[in-house]
C-alpha positions in Angstrom: 107.6 101.4 51.6 106.4 102.6 48.2 103.2 104.5 47.9 100.2 102.6 46.7 99.5 104.0 43.2 96.4 101.8 42.7 94.1 103.8 45.0 93.0 107.3 44.2 93.6 110.0 46.8 90.7 112.4 45.9 89.5 115.1 48.3 85.8 115.0 49.0 84.0 118.3 48.4 80.5 118.9 49.7 78.0 119.4 46.8 77.0 122.8 48.2 80.6 124.1 48.0 81.4 122.6 44.7 80.3 125.5 42.3 82.3 128.1 44.2 85.4 125.8 44.3 85.0 125.1 40.6 84.9 128.8 39.7 88.2 129.3 41.6 89.8 126.4 39.8 88.4 127.2 36.4 90.4 130.4 36.0 93.9 128.9 35.7 92.6 126.1 33.4 90.7 128.5 31.2 93.3 131.2 30.9 96.7 130.0 31.9 96.5 126.5 30.5 94.4 127.5 27.5 96.8 130.2 26.4 99.7 127.7 26.6 97.8 125.3 24.5 97.2 128.1 22.0 100.9 129.0 22.1 101.8 125.4 21.2 99.3 125.3 18.3 100.8 128.6 16.9 103.7 126.5 15.5 106.8 128.8 15.7 104.5 131.8 16.2 103.7 131.9 12.5 100.0 132.6 13.4 98.4 135.1 15.7 95.7 133.9 18.2 92.9 134.9 15.9 94.3 132.7 13.1 94.9 129.7 15.4 91.3 129.9 16.5 90.1 130.1 12.8 92.0 126.9 11.9 91.0 125.1 15.0 87.3 126.0 14.6 87.4 124.7 11.0 89.0 121.5 12.3 86.5 121.0 15.1 83.3 122.4 13.7 83.8 122.6 9.9 82.5 120.1 7.3 84.8 117.1 7.4 87.2 119.3 9.4 88.3 121.2 6.2 85.8 123.9 5.3 83.3 126.2 7.0 81.1 129.2 6.1 83.0 132.4 6.7 80.0 134.0 8.5 80.0 131.1 11.0 83.7 131.6 11.7 83.1 135.4 12.1 80.1 134.8 14.5 82.2 132.5 16.7 85.3 134.7 16.9 83.7 138.1 17.2 82.1 136.9 20.4 85.3 135.4 21.7 87.6 138.2 20.9 85.1 141.1 21.2 86.3 142.4 17.8 84.6 143.3 14.6 83.7 141.0 11.8 86.0 143.0 9.6 89.0 142.2 11.9 88.2 138.4 11.7 87.8 138.7 7.9 91.2 140.3 7.8 92.7 137.4 9.8 91.1 134.9 7.4 92.3 136.8 4.3 95.8 136.8 5.8 95.6 133.0 6.0 94.6 132.9 2.3 97.5 135.1 1.1 101.2 134.3 0.7 103.3 133.5 2.5 100.8 131.4 4.5 98.3 130.3 1.8 96.6 128.0 4.2 93.0 128.5 3.1 91.0 129.5 0.1 88.0 131.8 0.2 85.4 131.1 -2.5 81.7 131.5 -3.2 79.6 128.9 -1.3 78.3 126.4 -3.9 74.8 126.7 -2.5 74.8 130.5 -2.1 76.6 133.1 -4.1 76.1 135.6 -1.2 78.1 133.5 1.1 81.8 132.6 1.3 83.3 129.2 2.1 86.7 129.0 3.8 88.5 125.8 2.9 91.9 124.4 3.9 94.4 124.2 1.1 96.7 121.1 1.0 99.3 123.3 2.7 96.7 124.2 5.3 95.8 120.6 6.0 99.5 119.8 6.4 99.9 122.9 8.7 96.9 121.9 10.8 98.3 118.4 11.1 101.5 119.9 12.4 99.6 122.1 14.9 97.8 119.0 16.0 101.1 117.1 16.4 102.6 119.8 18.5 99.5 119.8 20.7 99.7 116.0 21.0 103.3 116.4 22.2 102.1 118.9 24.9 99.4 116.5 26.0 101.8 113.6 26.2 103.9 115.6 28.6 100.8 116.7 30.6 99.3 113.2 30.9 102.6 111.7 31.8 102.3 113.7 35.0 98.9 112.4 35.8 100.4 109.4 37.6 99.5 109.7 41.3 97.6 106.4 40.9 97.4 104.0 38.0 94.1 105.3 36.5 94.5 109.1 37.2 95.1 109.7 33.5 91.9 107.9 32.6 90.0 109.9 35.1 91.4 113.1 33.6 90.4 112.2 30.1 86.9 111.3 31.3 86.4 114.4 33.3 87.5 116.9 30.7 85.4 115.2 28.1 82.3 115.0 30.3 82.6 118.7 31.4 82.8 119.7 27.8 79.7 117.7 27.0 77.8 119.3 29.9 78.7 122.8 28.8 77.7 122.0 25.2 74.3 120.6 26.4 73.6 123.8 28.5 74.6 126.0 25.5 72.3 124.0 23.3 69.4 124.3 25.8 69.9 128.1 25.7 70.0 128.2 21.9 66.8 126.1 21.8 65.1 128.5 24.2 66.1 131.4 21.9 64.8 129.6 18.8 68.3 129.3 17.3 69.7 126.3 15.5 72.0 124.0 17.4 75.7 123.9 16.7 77.0 121.3 14.2 79.0 118.6 16.0 81.8 117.3 13.9 82.5 113.6 13.7 85.6 113.6 11.5 88.4 111.2 12.3 90.6 113.8 13.9 88.1 114.5 16.6 88.7 111.4 18.7 86.0 111.2 21.4 85.8 109.4 24.7 84.2 106.0 24.5 81.7 106.9 27.2 80.6 110.1 25.3 77.2 108.7 24.2 76.2 108.2 27.8 77.8 111.3 29.4 74.4 113.1 29.9 72.4 110.0 30.9 74.5 108.4 33.6 77.4 108.9 35.9 80.5 106.9 36.5 82.9 106.5 39.4 86.7 106.3 39.1 86.3 102.5 39.2 84.0 102.6 36.1 86.1 104.8 33.9 87.6 102.7 31.2 91.3 102.6 30.5 92.0 104.6 27.3 94.6 103.2 24.9 97.7 105.2 25.5 98.3 105.7 21.7 95.0 107.7 21.6 95.1 109.4 25.0 97.1 112.5 24.0 95.0 113.3 20.9 91.8 112.8 23.0 93.1 115.2 25.6 94.0 117.8 23.0 90.5 117.6 21.6 89.2 118.2 25.1 91.5 121.1 26.0 90.5 123.6 23.4 86.7 123.5 24.1 87.4 124.0 27.8 89.3 127.1 27.0 87.1 128.3 24.1 83.5 127.1 24.5 83.2 126.5 28.2 85.4 129.4 29.2 83.6 131.8 27.0 80.2 130.7 28.3 81.4 131.2 31.9 82.6 134.7 31.1 79.2 135.5 29.7 77.7 134.4 33.0 80.1 136.6 34.9 79.0 139.6 32.8 75.3 139.0 33.3 73.5 142.3 34.2 76.8 144.2 34.6 77.2 145.7 31.1 80.9 145.0 31.2 83.1 144.1 28.2 85.1 140.9 28.1 88.3 142.9 28.7 86.8 144.5 31.9 85.6 141.1 33.2 89.1 139.6 32.7 90.7 142.5 34.5 88.5 141.9 37.6 89.0 138.1 37.4 92.8 138.3 37.0 93.1 140.7 40.0 91.0 138.3 42.1 92.8 135.2 40.9 96.4 136.4 40.8 96.5 139.7 42.7 97.8 140.3 46.2 94.9 139.1 48.5 92.7 139.1 45.4 92.5 142.9 45.7 95.5 144.6 44.1 97.9 143.9 41.2 100.6 145.8 39.3 99.2 147.5 36.3 102.1 146.3 34.1 101.2 142.7 35.0 97.6 143.2 34.0 98.6 144.9 30.7 101.1 142.2 29.8 98.6 139.4 30.4 95.7 140.9 28.5 97.9 142.2 25.7 99.1 138.6 25.2 95.8 136.8 25.7 93.6 139.1 23.6 96.3 140.4 21.2 95.5 144.1 21.9 97.8 147.0 22.7 98.8 147.9 26.2 97.1 151.3 25.6 93.8 149.4 25.0 94.2 147.6 28.3 95.0 150.8 30.1 91.9 152.3 28.6 89.8 149.4 29.8 91.4 149.7 33.3 90.7 153.5 33.4 87.1 152.9 32.3 86.5 151.1 35.6 88.0 153.8 37.8 85.4 156.5 37.1 81.6 156.8 36.8 79.5 154.9 36.5 81.6 152.0 37.9 84.1 153.3 40.4 85.3 149.7 40.8 89.1 150.3 40.6 91.6 152.9 41.7 95.1 153.4 40.5 97.8 154.3 43.0 101.6 154.5 43.1 103.5 151.5 44.4 105.1 152.4 47.7 108.5 151.2 46.7 108.5 152.8 43.2 106.7 156.0 42.2 107.1 155.1 38.6 105.0 151.9 38.8 101.3 151.8 39.4 99.0 149.4 41.4 95.4 148.7 40.3 93.2 148.1 43.4 89.6 147.2 44.0 87.7 149.9 45.7 85.1 149.1 48.4 82.5 149.4 45.7 84.7 147.2 43.5 84.8 144.5 46.2 81.1 144.3 46.3 80.8 144.4 42.5 83.4 141.6 42.0 81.6 139.5 44.6 78.3 139.9 42.8 80.0 139.1 39.5 81.5 135.9 40.9 78.1 134.9 42.4 76.7 135.1 38.8 79.5 132.6 37.8 78.8 130.3 40.8 75.0 130.4 40.0 75.8 129.2 36.4 78.2 126.5 37.6 75.5 125.1 39.8 73.9 123.9 36.5 77.1 122.1 35.7 77.4 120.6 39.2 73.7 119.4 39.0 74.7 117.1 36.1 77.5 115.4 38.1 77.3 112.8 40.8 79.1 113.3 44.1 82.0 111.1 42.9 82.2 113.1 39.7 82.3 116.4 41.5 85.3 115.2 43.5 87.0 114.0 40.3 86.3 117.3 38.5 87.8 119.5 41.3 90.8 117.1 41.6 91.5 117.1 37.9 91.3 120.9 37.6 93.5 121.4 40.6 96.1 118.9 39.3 96.1 120.5 35.8 97.0 123.8 37.3 99.8 122.3 39.4 101.2 120.4 36.4 101.2 123.4 34.1 103.2 125.4 36.7 106.1 123.4 35.4 105.3 123.9 31.7 108.5 123.5 29.7 107.1 124.4 26.3 106.3 125.4 23.8 106.2 122.0 22.2 107.3 122.2 18.6 108.1 119.2 16.4 108.6 119.1 12.7 109.6 115.5 12.1 106.8 113.2 13.0 103.7 114.4 11.0 103.0 111.0 9.5 103.1 109.4 12.9 100.0 111.3 14.0 98.2 110.6 10.8 98.7 106.9 11.2 97.7 106.7 14.9 94.5 108.8 14.4 
């Protein structure tokens, strides 16, 4: 007898356990999935990760999705990549020069002291190609959300709602600091979920979630993936760092060991170096330096030992102090995620954890990168 695909099979998670489980499931979605989305958007690896983020921030937060103040781009990316404003300016200038010539950098019409970064016609076409590649990835991903007839719709709802919750929490923090709230773009490329206006005022069950037209679903998912990786992931990392005086690189080292290491305690140094060199686009020597910084005073969190089967390879291990430190760090993350959980109903908690788990499982079979150069007009017509 065929399985009944009309009824969802979602595990129930007690509310008191949800924040801890969400932290555990957030890592692969934030890092592993997020980086694969970035790789797809890089379009034949013509751009580095900094440049991908520049273009995507202009698309999602810029005026009409085509222009943005350079200082706003720099402020966003220096926090994300833990690099200098000059390094981000260098990435923007490279986008403006041949052979890319994807943006122009000009004086802002309202202030001669500020610069405005604007997509060129070639930049708009390139960004459309990036988007089309991302849509191809999301079509593949959503096609696997098929365990019941509306699993895809639940997925689109959950990612969109979780992003909205993170944005609301970040806005609350900005308001408390007296800062201006982020501009939310409403250009046509930023297709939003139909329930978006009520995300923060009411909850929905899987039965209430509307069916999203399939011609829009992949673009909607793409618009939801990047904020999970960029905005939500970055805010969670800040929570992990609270009171610890760690750099972003150091936090990621501890998180990757806990998430991917043997028993969450030890991991080959080469594996850590490879992952961080790729994710943050820094040299292996920079990663080694970050690892070594955690082995001595004042932290004494890590120790480096020879692998028993190979004296030429090294293992990075948490010390007893490191185990306590990592547990405290993750408790910071859990405490922050309780704020997210508090804005979800019991049904939505179960859906969030289900969708994050399924996303990790699906991307284990990632066949990308997804690159297509023949259907640019198709996306323009459907969006």
